[in-house]
Residue frames relative to the residue before (quaternion, step in Angstrom):
aa qw qx qy qz dx dy dz
M 1.0000 0.0000 0.0000 0.0000 0.00 0.00 0.00
I 0.6563 -0.5642 0.3402 0.3677 3.55 -1.13 0.72
F 0.7684 0.3828 -0.2016 0.4717 3.60 0.90 -0.89
D 0.3207 0.7955 -0.4747 0.1972 3.61 1.20 0.18
K 0.7470 0.4126 -0.2394 0.4631 3.61 0.95 -0.79
V 0.4586 0.6756 -0.4476 0.3646 3.59 1.31 0.06
T 0.1073 -0.7751 0.6191 0.0667 3.57 -1.05 0.80
I 0.1914 -0.7834 0.5850 0.0862 3.56 -1.13 0.71
K 0.1414 -0.7625 0.6281 0.0641 3.56 -0.78 1.09
S 0.0971 -0.8326 0.5454 0.0022 3.58 -0.70 1.07
G 0.5744 -0.5737 0.4554 0.3655 3.52 -1.29 0.39
D 0.5819 -0.5619 0.4469 0.3820 3.53 -1.28 0.31
Y 0.7225 -0.4270 0.3092 0.4473 3.57 -1.29 0.25
E 0.8525 -0.0171 -0.0598 0.5190 3.57 -0.81 1.17
K 0.6745 0.4257 -0.3150 0.5144 3.59 1.13 0.51
K 0.4013 -0.7287 0.5070 0.2255 3.55 -0.85 1.01
L 0.4516 -0.6518 0.5440 0.2745 3.52 -1.34 0.44
N 0.2821 -0.7467 0.5794 0.1648 3.58 -0.81 1.00
V 0.2039 -0.8315 0.5088 0.0906 3.59 -0.39 1.24
Y 0.3954 0.7574 -0.4598 0.2419 3.60 1.25 -0.19
P 0.6925 0.4916 -0.3147 0.4241 3.66 0.76 -0.88
Y 0.6872 0.5074 -0.2803 0.4379 3.60 1.16 -0.49
L 0.5997 0.6462 -0.3416 0.3257 3.58 1.17 -0.57
R 0.4843 -0.6563 0.5061 0.2802 3.54 -1.02 0.87
D 0.8030 0.0736 0.0056 0.5914 3.59 0.98 -0.91
P 0.1734 -0.8367 0.5103 0.0971 3.62 0.30 1.22
K 0.6583 0.5201 -0.3171 0.4422 3.61 0.99 -0.80
G 0.7214 0.4226 -0.2443 0.4912 3.57 1.13 -0.58
F 0.5410 0.6015 -0.4013 0.4295 3.57 1.29 0.21
Y 0.1516 -0.8357 0.5259 0.0454 3.59 -0.50 1.20
G 0.5286 0.6308 -0.4115 0.3917 3.56 1.24 0.26
D 0.6617 -0.4626 0.3966 0.4368 3.55 -1.35 -0.18
L 0.3965 -0.7386 0.4968 0.2246 3.59 -0.88 0.92
L 0.7073 0.3764 -0.2455 0.5457 3.60 1.19 -0.47
V 0.0718 0.8338 -0.5323 0.1276 3.57 -0.31 1.28
D 0.5474 -0.6075 0.4602 0.3456 3.54 -1.32 0.12
H 0.8201 0.0545 0.0145 0.5694 3.57 1.03 -0.80
L 0.1652 -0.7237 0.6610 0.1099 3.52 -1.23 0.66
V 0.1232 -0.8265 0.5490 0.0177 3.56 -0.36 1.30
K 0.1524 -0.8175 0.5542 0.0369 3.56 -0.45 1.27
F 0.1918 -0.8178 0.5373 0.0762 3.56 -0.50 1.22
K 0.3019 -0.7716 0.5009 0.2502 3.57 1.29 -0.28
D 0.8134 -0.3076 0.1995 0.4516 3.63 -0.87 -0.88
I 0.4005 0.7786 -0.4466 0.1840 3.61 1.19 0.00
F 0.6999 0.4561 -0.2837 0.4708 3.60 1.16 -0.46
I 0.4303 0.7335 -0.4496 0.2733 3.61 1.22 -0.21
P 0.6478 0.5273 -0.3496 0.4244 3.67 0.89 -0.72
L 0.6097 0.5675 -0.3535 0.4256 3.60 1.22 -0.32
I 0.5422 0.6311 -0.3965 0.3881 3.61 1.23 -0.38
G 0.7337 0.3861 -0.3103 0.4651 3.56 -1.07 0.81
K 0.6794 -0.4522 0.3699 0.4440 3.55 -1.27 -0.37
Y 0.4502 -0.7165 0.4668 0.2569 3.55 -0.82 1.01
R 0.0040 -0.8046 0.5925 -0.0385 3.55 -0.80 1.07
G 0.4398 0.7066 -0.4466 0.3284 3.55 1.25 0.36
V 0.6941 -0.4585 0.3583 0.4239 3.53 -1.33 -0.21
W 0.1801 -0.7565 0.6206 0.1006 3.56 -0.91 0.98
F 0.6023 -0.5955 0.3990 0.3513 3.56 -1.20 0.46
K 0.4870 -0.6738 0.4748 0.2888 3.57 -0.91 0.92
N 0.7768 0.0805 -0.0281 0.6240 3.57 1.03 -0.86
P 0.1750 -0.8459 0.4926 0.1060 3.61 0.35 1.22
E 0.5929 0.5861 -0.3765 0.4040 3.61 1.06 -0.66
K 0.6517 0.5163 -0.3139 0.4584 3.57 1.06 -0.73
K 0.6759 0.4488 -0.2765 0.5150 3.58 1.30 -0.31
G 0.5617 -0.6167 0.3874 0.3927 3.59 1.26 0.12
I 0.5474 0.5796 -0.4026 0.4499 3.59 1.13 0.67
F 0.0245 0.8167 -0.5701 0.0855 3.57 -0.53 1.21
I 0.0257 -0.8079 0.5866 -0.0505 3.59 -0.53 1.21
L 0.3947 -0.7843 0.4268 0.2165 3.56 -0.26 1.30
E 0.6621 0.5304 -0.3426 0.4036 3.60 0.89 -0.80
N 0.5709 0.5747 -0.3866 0.4408 3.60 1.23 -0.17
Y 0.7583 0.3735 -0.1786 0.5036 3.57 1.27 -0.40
Y 0.8192 0.2237 -0.0670 0.5238 3.58 0.96 -0.86
Y 0.4934 -0.6799 0.4607 0.2864 3.57 -0.82 1.01
E 0.6418 0.5460 -0.3461 0.4126 3.61 0.90 -0.83
A 0.6325 0.5115 -0.3315 0.4780 3.60 1.12 -0.61
K 0.6444 0.5117 -0.3125 0.4746 3.58 0.97 -0.83
H 0.6571 0.5118 -0.3049 0.4620 3.56 0.97 -0.88
L 0.6249 0.5364 -0.3329 0.4594 3.58 1.04 -0.77
M 0.6579 0.5083 -0.3145 0.4582 3.58 0.93 -0.86
E 0.6289 0.5249 -0.3292 0.4696 3.58 1.07 -0.67
R 0.6503 0.5061 -0.3086 0.4752 3.59 1.03 -0.77
I 0.6358 0.5154 -0.3263 0.4729 3.59 1.01 -0.79
N 0.6456 0.5219 -0.3190 0.4572 3.58 0.93 -0.88
K 0.6503 0.5286 -0.3158 0.4449 3.58 0.92 -0.90
L 0.6825 0.4625 -0.2844 0.4893 3.59 0.92 -0.88
A 0.6472 0.5316 -0.3217 0.4417 3.60 0.95 -0.86
Q 0.6349 0.5257 -0.3339 0.4573 3.60 0.96 -0.82
K 0.6301 0.5355 -0.3174 0.4641 3.56 1.08 -0.76
I 0.6808 0.4848 -0.2853 0.4692 3.57 0.95 -0.91
V 0.6459 0.5188 -0.3171 0.4617 3.58 0.94 -0.88
G 0.6767 0.5037 -0.2874 0.4537 3.58 1.06 -0.74
S 0.7796 0.1317 -0.0825 0.6068 3.58 1.25 -0.31
A 0.2739 -0.8357 0.4550 0.1397 3.55 0.16 1.34
V 0.5460 0.6170 -0.4117 0.3894 3.62 1.15 -0.42
L 0.5813 0.6077 -0.3686 0.3962 3.60 1.19 -0.44
Y 0.5077 0.6284 -0.4316 0.4014 3.60 1.23 -0.18
D 0.7336 0.3518 -0.2145 0.5405 3.57 1.27 -0.34
D 0.4846 0.6442 -0.4389 0.3969 3.57 1.27 0.26
K 0.4042 -0.7635 0.4494 0.2277 3.58 -0.39 1.24
K 0.6563 0.5187 -0.3180 0.4461 3.58 0.95 -0.83
V 0.6738 0.4882 -0.2886 0.4736 3.58 0.91 -0.94
C 0.6791 0.4873 -0.2956 0.4627 3.59 0.89 -0.90
S 0.6170 0.5346 -0.3409 0.4662 3.59 1.09 -0.66
E 0.6246 0.5262 -0.3311 0.4726 3.58 1.06 -0.76
Y 0.6382 0.5269 -0.3127 0.4662 3.58 1.02 -0.85
F 0.6514 0.5183 -0.3022 0.4645 3.56 0.96 -0.94
Q 0.6448 0.5222 -0.3134 0.4619 3.59 1.01 -0.82
L 0.6271 0.5149 -0.3337 0.4799 3.59 1.10 -0.67
A 0.6220 0.5249 -0.3343 0.4751 3.58 1.08 -0.73
E 0.6219 0.5365 -0.3287 0.4663 3.59 0.99 -0.83
E 0.6590 0.5147 -0.2992 0.4597 3.54 0.93 -0.95
G 0.6498 0.5299 -0.3121 0.4466 3.56 0.98 -0.83
Y 0.6969 0.4545 -0.2843 0.4764 3.58 0.89 -0.84
R 0.5794 0.5441 -0.3813 0.4721 3.59 1.17 -0.41
L 0.6360 0.5180 -0.3249 0.4707 3.58 1.05 -0.75
L 0.6354 0.5258 -0.3321 0.4577 3.59 0.97 -0.82
K 0.6573 0.4971 -0.2983 0.4815 3.56 1.02 -0.84
K 0.6523 0.5577 -0.3063 0.4119 3.56 0.95 -0.95
Y 0.8102 0.3229 -0.1341 0.4705 3.57 0.87 -0.97
Q 0.4110 0.7527 -0.4608 0.2286 3.61 1.21 -0.09
S 0.6323 0.5393 -0.3484 0.4336 3.61 1.04 -0.66
D 0.5674 0.5999 -0.3839 0.4132 3.60 1.19 -0.47
F 0.7536 0.3474 -0.1790 0.5286 3.56 1.21 -0.55
S 0.4531 -0.7180 0.4249 0.3142 3.57 1.31 0.34
L 0.3070 0.7508 -0.5214 0.2648 3.56 0.99 0.86
T 0.5494 -0.6053 0.4563 0.3514 3.55 -1.12 0.63
D 0.4984 -0.6880 0.4579 0.2618 3.53 -1.19 0.60
L 0.7111 -0.5040 0.2619 0.4144 3.54 0.59 1.23
K 0.3123 0.7498 -0.5220 0.2605 3.57 0.87 0.96
E 0.4877 0.6581 -0.4347 0.3743 3.58 1.28 -0.01
I 0.5651 -0.5705 0.4595 0.3794 3.58 -1.25 0.39
P 0.3471 -0.7632 0.5002 0.2165 3.64 -0.66 1.02
V 0.0992 -0.7613 0.6394 0.0429 3.56 -0.90 1.01
S 0.1215 -0.8115 0.5707 0.0315 3.57 -0.61 1.15
L 0.2180 -0.7553 0.6067 0.1181 3.55 -0.69 1.14
E 0.3077 -0.7782 0.5213 0.1673 3.55 -0.42 1.23
R 0.5874 -0.1525 -0.7865 -0.1149 1.48 -2.14 1.30
A 0.6661 0.5618 -0.3266 0.3660 3.58 0.78 -1.00
G 0.5975 0.5999 -0.3607 0.3910 3.58 1.09 -0.64
L 0.5813 0.5698 -0.3725 0.4458 3.57 1.18 -0.52
V 0.6582 0.4991 -0.2943 0.4807 3.56 1.06 -0.81
T 0.7419 0.4417 -0.2435 0.4417 3.56 0.75 -1.05
T 0.5514 0.5761 -0.4063 0.4461 3.61 1.12 -0.43
R 0.6824 0.4813 -0.2837 0.4714 3.56 0.93 -0.90
L 0.6293 0.5121 -0.3365 0.4781 3.57 1.04 -0.68
A 0.6555 0.5248 -0.3120 0.4445 3.59 0.95 -0.88
L 0.7208 0.4197 -0.2343 0.4994 3.57 1.10 -0.72
G 0.4583 -0.7069 0.4287 0.3262 3.58 1.30 -0.02
L 0.4739 0.6884 -0.4173 0.3569 3.57 1.17 0.64
D 0.6370 -0.4932 0.4278 0.4099 3.54 -1.33 0.27
K 0.6038 -0.6094 0.3715 0.3550 3.58 -1.04 0.71
D 0.7229 0.4080 -0.2463 0.5002 3.61 1.16 -0.45
A 0.3876 0.7616 -0.4539 0.2524 3.59 1.30 0.09
K 0.3823 -0.6596 0.5899 0.2659 3.52 -1.24 0.56
V 0.2370 -0.8044 0.5359 0.0982 3.57 -0.69 1.10
H 0.4309 -0.7054 0.5057 0.2470 3.56 -0.70 1.11
N 0.8583 0.1543 -0.1239 0.4735 3.54 -1.01 0.88
E 0.4040 0.7405 -0.4675 0.2644 3.63 1.23 0.05
I 0.1905 -0.7406 0.6351 0.1092 3.54 -1.05 0.90
R 0.1522 -0.8012 0.5758 0.0573 3.57 -0.66 1.12
V 0.0090 0.7847 -0.6181 0.0459 3.55 -0.89 0.99
V 0.2918 -0.7538 0.5636 0.1703 3.58 -0.86 0.95
T 0.0845 0.7855 -0.6082 0.0765 3.58 -0.65 1.10
K 0.0332 0.7911 -0.6104 0.0191 3.54 -1.18 0.54
R 0.3659 -0.7057 0.5668 0.2164 3.54 -0.86 1.02
T 0.0984 0.7937 -0.5971 0.0622 3.55 -1.08 0.67
H 0.3409 -0.6971 0.5834 0.2399 3.54 -1.36 -0.05
L 0.3346 -0.7616 0.5288 0.1685 3.56 -1.00 0.87
K 0.5787 -0.6507 0.3754 0.3173 3.56 -1.03 0.82
E 0.6981 0.4597 -0.2947 0.4631 3.62 1.11 -0.49
E 0.6785 0.4796 -0.2817 0.4800 3.57 1.30 0.02
P 0.6264 -0.5161 0.4101 0.4161 3.61 -1.21 0.38
A 0.6390 -0.5824 0.3553 0.3553 3.57 -1.12 0.69
N 0.7246 0.4365 -0.2620 0.4645 3.60 1.07 -0.58
Y 0.4585 0.6094 -0.4860 0.4270 3.58 1.26 0.35
L 0.2353 -0.7778 0.5650 0.1431 3.59 -1.10 0.61
T 0.0344 -0.7432 0.6681 0.0125 3.50 -1.25 0.73
A 0.0814 -0.7895 0.6041 0.0720 3.58 -1.15 0.49
T 0.3297 -0.7271 0.5694 0.1961 3.54 -1.11 0.75
V 0.1179 -0.7764 0.6162 0.0592 3.56 -1.19 0.62
K 0.0086 0.7742 -0.6324 0.0248 3.55 -0.94 0.96
W 0.3214 -0.7551 0.5413 0.1831 3.57 -0.80 1.03
R 0.3416 -0.7086 0.5776 0.2182 3.55 -1.02 0.80
D 0.7949 -0.0034 0.0549 0.6042 3.55 1.04 -0.86
E 0.1901 -0.8316 0.5125 0.0987 3.57 0.12 1.29
V 0.6222 0.5245 -0.3451 0.4676 3.59 1.10 -0.61
G 0.6809 0.4943 -0.2828 0.4605 3.59 0.91 -0.93
L 0.5464 0.6395 -0.3772 0.3877 3.54 1.22 -0.54
K 0.5710 0.6355 -0.3671 0.3679 3.57 1.15 -0.64
K 0.6147 0.5870 -0.3631 0.3817 3.61 1.09 -0.54
I 0.6450 0.5026 -0.3483 0.4583 3.62 1.19 -0.19
N 0.4503 0.6964 -0.4603 0.3168 3.60 1.24 -0.12
H 0.8447 0.0219 -0.0854 0.5280 3.56 -0.77 1.16
Q 0.5960 0.5412 -0.3687 0.4647 3.59 1.21 0.52
P 0.5000 -0.6328 0.4817 0.3430 3.63 -1.15 0.46
V 0.1240 -0.7936 0.5927 0.0592 3.57 -1.02 0.79
M 0.2961 -0.7038 0.6089 0.2150 3.53 -1.30 0.42
M 0.0562 -0.7757 0.6279 0.0300 3.55 -0.96 0.92
A 0.0681 -0.8002 0.5959 -0.0057 3.55 -0.47 1.26
D 0.1528 0.7592 -0.6227 0.1119 3.54 -1.00 0.87
F 0.6250 -0.5301 0.3812 0.4278 3.58 -1.19 0.30
V 0.7701 0.0602 -0.0336 0.6342 3.57 1.00 -0.88
N 0.2640 0.7639 -0.5500 0.2103 3.57 -0.62 1.08
P 0.5211 -0.4294 -0.7213 0.1541 1.45 -0.63 2.45
A 0.3505 -0.5897 0.6531 0.3208 3.48 -1.46 0.20
S 0.7534 0.0503 -0.0123 0.6555 3.56 0.52 -1.22
G 0.4289 -0.6811 0.4753 0.3554 3.55 1.03 -0.86
A 0.3854 0.7750 -0.4459 0.2281 3.59 1.29 0.00
S 0.6680 0.5073 -0.3234 0.4381 3.61 0.88 -0.85
T 0.6604 0.4880 -0.3041 0.4830 3.57 0.92 -0.89
A 0.6505 0.5212 -0.3150 0.4539 3.57 0.95 -0.89
A 0.6394 0.5263 -0.3268 0.4554 3.58 0.99 -0.83
F 0.6397 0.5218 -0.3138 0.4691 3.57 0.97 -0.87
I 0.6864 0.4897 -0.2877 0.4543 3.60 0.82 -0.99
L 0.6993 0.4720 -0.2825 0.4564 3.60 0.85 -0.94
A 0.6419 0.5033 -0.3267 0.4774 3.59 1.05 -0.72
A 0.6425 0.5088 -0.3213 0.4745 3.60 1.02 -0.79
K 0.6357 0.5332 -0.3230 0.4553 3.58 0.99 -0.85
K 0.6182 0.5621 -0.3446 0.4280 3.58 1.06 -0.73
I 0.7426 0.3397 -0.2198 0.5337 3.59 1.10 -0.59
G 0.6655 -0.5858 0.2731 0.3733 3.55 1.22 0.61
I 0.6066 0.5474 -0.3531 0.4557 3.59 1.22 0.44
V 0.0848 0.7895 -0.5996 0.0998 3.59 -0.72 1.11
P 0.3371 -0.7361 0.5422 0.2249 3.65 -0.65 1.01
S 0.5334 -0.6388 0.4488 0.3255 3.57 -1.18 0.47
A 0.8019 -0.0225 0.0568 0.5943 3.59 1.09 -0.70
I 0.1888 -0.7557 0.6137 0.1287 3.55 -1.24 0.54
Y 0.1482 -0.7550 0.6356 0.0638 3.52 -0.88 1.06
H 0.1687 -0.7949 0.5786 0.0707 3.57 -0.32 1.27
R 0.0038 -0.7642 0.6449 0.0070 3.59 -0.98 0.84
S 0.1519 0.8148 -0.5351 0.1632 3.55 -0.56 1.13
I 0.5566 -0.5632 0.4811 0.3761 3.52 -1.31 0.26
S 0.8054 -0.0169 0.0269 0.5919 3.57 0.97 -0.80
A 0.0666 -0.7482 0.6581 0.0507 3.52 -1.39 0.24
T 0.3621 -0.6912 0.5509 0.2959 3.58 -1.25 -0.10
K 0.5874 -0.5724 0.4334 0.3735 3.54 -1.15 0.61
Q 0.6855 0.4938 -0.2987 0.4438 3.56 0.86 -0.98
G 0.6404 0.5263 -0.3232 0.4566 3.57 1.07 -0.72
I 0.6460 0.5190 -0.3149 0.4628 3.57 0.98 -0.84
V 0.6673 0.5020 -0.3025 0.4596 3.58 0.85 -0.99
F 0.6722 0.5082 -0.2868 0.4556 3.57 0.92 -1.00
M 0.7386 0.4381 -0.2485 0.4481 3.57 0.70 -1.11
K 0.5961 0.5625 -0.3774 0.4311 3.59 1.02 -0.65
K 0.6936 0.4629 -0.2774 0.4772 3.55 0.84 -0.95
A 0.6748 0.5183 -0.3018 0.4300 3.58 0.88 -0.97
L 0.7025 0.4589 -0.2771 0.4681 3.60 0.87 -0.92
E 0.6608 0.4983 -0.3225 0.4594 3.57 0.99 -0.72
E 0.5556 0.5657 -0.3905 0.4678 3.60 1.22 -0.34
L 0.6866 0.4522 -0.2672 0.5028 3.56 1.20 -0.58
G 0.5661 -0.6257 0.3705 0.3883 3.58 1.29 0.08
I 0.5471 0.6065 -0.3916 0.4237 3.58 1.26 0.39
K 0.3594 -0.7207 0.5507 0.2192 3.59 -0.74 1.04
T 0.1435 -0.8165 0.5563 0.0576 3.58 -1.02 0.73
Y 0.0417 -0.7618 0.6465 0.0023 3.51 -1.17 0.80
F 0.1094 -0.7949 0.5961 0.0294 3.57 -0.92 0.92
Y 0.0293 0.7909 -0.6056 0.0831 3.55 -0.58 1.20
T 0.1391 0.8225 -0.5210 0.1808 3.55 -0.28 1.30
V 0.5593 -0.6047 0.4473 0.3486 3.57 -1.18 0.58
G 0.8186 0.0020 0.0418 0.5728 3.57 0.88 -0.98
C 0.2326 -0.7711 0.5767 0.1372 3.54 -1.30 0.06
A 0.2169 -0.7660 0.5971 0.0990 3.55 -1.01 0.92
N 0.2059 -0.7905 0.5600 0.1384 3.58 -1.24 0.21
E 0.7069 0.4160 -0.2704 0.5041 3.57 1.18 0.45
L 0.0634 -0.7836 0.6179 -0.0111 3.56 -0.86 1.09
N 0.3555 -0.7079 0.5556 0.2526 3.58 -1.04 0.72
S 0.7345 -0.4492 0.2824 0.4231 3.58 -1.29 0.08
S 0.6611 0.4534 -0.3070 0.5130 3.59 1.30 -0.19
Y 0.4939 -0.7025 0.3829 0.3405 3.55 1.37 0.27
Y 0.4626 0.6219 -0.4858 0.4041 3.56 1.00 0.90
L 0.5455 -0.6251 0.4493 0.3314 3.58 -1.12 0.71
I 0.0048 -0.7795 0.6263 -0.0102 3.55 -0.98 0.88
G 0.5780 0.5703 -0.4348 0.3893 3.58 -1.29 -0.05
D 0.7538 -0.3950 0.2722 0.4491 3.59 -1.10 -0.61
R 0.6837 0.3918 -0.2991 0.5381 3.57 1.26 0.38
A 0.1997 0.7943 -0.5408 0.1916 3.57 1.01 0.84
V 0.1368 -0.7887 0.5932 0.0853 3.56 -1.17 0.59
G 0.4372 -0.6763 0.4755 0.3540 3.61 1.23 -0.17
D 0.6384 -0.4571 0.4007 0.4722 3.56 -1.21 -0.50
A 0.2411 -0.8252 0.4954 0.1243 3.56 0.17 1.33
G 0.6413 0.5429 -0.3279 0.4319 3.57 0.96 -0.81
H 0.6674 0.5021 -0.3021 0.4596 3.56 0.99 -0.83
I 0.6400 0.4993 -0.3208 0.4881 3.58 1.13 -0.60
L 0.7328 0.4576 -0.2460 0.4395 3.57 0.79 -1.02
R 0.4526 0.6816 -0.4592 0.3459 3.61 1.23 -0.08
H 0.6031 0.5784 -0.3478 0.4252 3.58 1.20 -0.48
F 0.7496 0.3879 -0.1898 0.5017 3.59 1.25 -0.35
L 0.2912 0.7718 -0.5089 0.2462 3.56 1.19 0.56
P 0.6419 -0.5366 0.3695 0.4043 3.62 -1.11 0.56
K 0.5917 -0.5902 0.4219 0.3516 3.53 -1.06 0.79
G 0.8008 0.2742 -0.2231 0.4834 3.54 -0.96 0.92
Y 0.4003 0.7332 -0.4690 0.2868 3.58 1.29 0.03
Q 0.0335 -0.7738 0.6325 0.0031 3.55 -1.01 0.87
Q 0.4414 -0.6955 0.4979 0.2713 3.56 -0.85 0.98
């Protein structure tokens, strides 16, 4: 199985694991240092780096994969606008703190989720009746956008999980690891054998954050029956990889996205003509009021 070589280091009973000593770049790590699990993927995502040249699905819709820009010009045009803004931000990192630029990015995200809502009936998709799982931080923003709610809204039944991709100092730079921290481990039980919705700006890029959440939950005996991904963008290689990996675990998968990229750099960020920059770092400006890491 794809995840066979993955290892998970966990905190002791009622005690969090301090990941600071393991981090390759502690100053550049914006996640929580005290976590429940450290999920080490080693080299399994390395084949996803670069331009995707693998086999794509002949009829992706029959596999539960729906990409709006393949059908609607307005979706394709939106992805071009996002790429144009993202290239500008990547070229000048100070723009991650520019309120006007970040507001424009957020508005593009809003527009993307409106398109997903507008066209979902064309693909016979359910109307967001799944339990929402928000991977903090950006997932808190995109869950609300996916549900058409105010950015500060309280979401019924929302499961919050803190995840963060990182690199460890004893491993090669292109190995991936992700941290997982439960907000409510008892409440997490309600997703066992149930379908969940996971909304994010990019989902999957590599798929590491979602995989870390699923594998950490499985370790404590919790496995959802299906995952409905809703995102502004994704990668072909991430979709192919995660679809197979999750279905090996008995989890049905659906991917519904505005656009799709096919190129990842060595840090697992989208590049080429479907770049999005560090969406999470931009969307941190729009987290629900009162949010505390």
